[in-house]
C-alpha positions in Angstrom: 2.0 -19.2 45.8 -0.3 -16.9 44.0 -0.2 -13.0 43.7 -3.3 -10.8 44.6 -3.7 -10.2 41.1 -3.6 -13.9 40.3 -6.1 -15.0 42.8 -8.5 -12.4 41.7 -8.1 -13.4 37.8 -8.3 -17.4 38.6 -10.2 -17.6 41.4 -13.0 -19.3 39.7 -10.7 -22.1 38.6 -9.1 -22.3 42.1 -12.4 -23.2 43.8 -13.1 -25.9 41.4 -12.2 -29.5 42.8 -11.2 -30.6 39.3 -8.5 -27.6 38.9 -7.8 -26.4 42.4 -4.8 -24.4 43.4 -2.4 -27.2 42.4 -4.0 -27.6 39.1 -4.0 -23.9 38.5 -0.2 -23.6 39.3 0.6 -26.3 36.7 -1.3 -24.3 34.3 0.7 -21.2 35.0 4.0 -22.9 34.8 2.9 -25.1 31.6 3.4 -24.0 27.9 1.4 -24.3 25.0 2.4 -24.6 21.4 -0.5 -24.0 18.8 0.1 -24.8 15.3 -2.3 -23.5 12.7 -4.5 -20.4 12.9 -7.6 -22.3 13.2 -7.0 -23.2 17.0 -7.4 -19.5 17.8 -11.0 -19.2 17.3 -11.7 -15.6 16.4 -8.5 -15.2 14.0 -10.5 -16.6 10.9 -13.1 -14.1 11.7 -10.7 -11.2 12.0 -8.8 -12.2 8.7 -11.7 -13.0 6.9 -13.2 -9.4 7.7 -10.1 -7.9 6.4 -10.3 -10.0 3.2 -13.8 -8.9 2.7 -13.0 -5.3 3.0 -10.1 -5.4 0.6 -12.6 -7.2 -1.9 -15.2 -4.3 -1.5 -12.7 -1.6 -1.9 -11.2 -3.5 -5.0 -14.8 -3.9 -6.7 -15.7 -0.3 -5.6 -12.3 1.2 -6.7 -11.9 3.2 -3.4 -9.4 3.3 -0.6 -5.9 2.0 -0.4 -5.6 -1.7 -1.0 -3.0 -3.9 0.7 -1.3 -4.9 -2.7 2.4 -5.0 -2.3 2.3 -4.8 1.5 2.0 -7.9 3.8 -0.2 -7.4 6.8 0.6 -9.2 9.9 -1.7 -9.4 12.6 -0.6 -9.9 16.4 -3.8 -11.5 18.0 -2.3 -11.7 21.4 -1.2 -7.9 21.4 -4.0 -6.8 19.1 -1.3 -5.1 17.0 -1.0 -4.9 13.0 2.1 -4.4 11.1 2.4 -3.5 7.7 5.6 -4.5 5.6 6.1 -3.5 2.0 6.9 -6.7 -0.3 8.4 -6.6 -3.8 7.7 -8.8 -6.9 10.1 -11.4 -7.4 11.3 -11.1 -10.9 11.8 -15.0 -11.1 8.4 -15.8 -9.7 6.5 -18.6 -11.9 3.4 -17.1 -10.8 3.8 -13.3 -10.8 7.3 -12.6 -12.4 8.2 -11.5 -15.5 7.9 -14.5 -17.4 5.2 -16.5 -15.5 4.8 -20.1 -16.5 1.7 -20.6 -14.5 -1.1 -19.1 -16.4 -4.2 -20.9 -15.5 -6.1 -22.6 -12.4 -5.3 -26.3 -11.9 -7.0 -28.9 -9.5 -4.7 -28.5 -6.3 -3.6 -32.1 -6.7 -1.9 -31.2 -10.1 -0.7 -27.6 -9.1 3.2 -27.1 -8.4 4.7 -25.5 -5.7 4.8 -21.5 -7.1 8.3 -21.2 -4.9 9.7 -24.4 -6.5 12.5 -22.8 -8.5 15.5 -24.8 -9.8 19.1 -23.1 -9.6 18.7 -21.6 -13.2 15.5 -19.8 -12.2 13.1 -21.8 -13.9 10.5 -23.9 -12.4 11.4 -27.5 -11.7 9.7 -30.0 -14.1 8.7 -27.6 -16.5 
């Protein structure tokens, strides 16, 4: 039923009458889908620390910023990946001819990726 390693790892669950061996086996066989990073507890703290570090580096003018790069954090394996990203020429926010030039309330803001076939912003 359980390997020696599993018994050692889950022994505190198995001895609970509310879980027991049967319940622990169901947990081992079960699958979980987590939607949204907030469910991972410490993830916002890790990402928040990275954002704060980037802000401090920017304000002090030191170090290499993540500008132009996408940082991907795999919390399960504790891995970080960095991928280069490039500016999209037709982006209404950061492209060659930006049409979004001021901050607006979220309700009034448009989707920055909402481009029409001609490369313009829908509804503008």
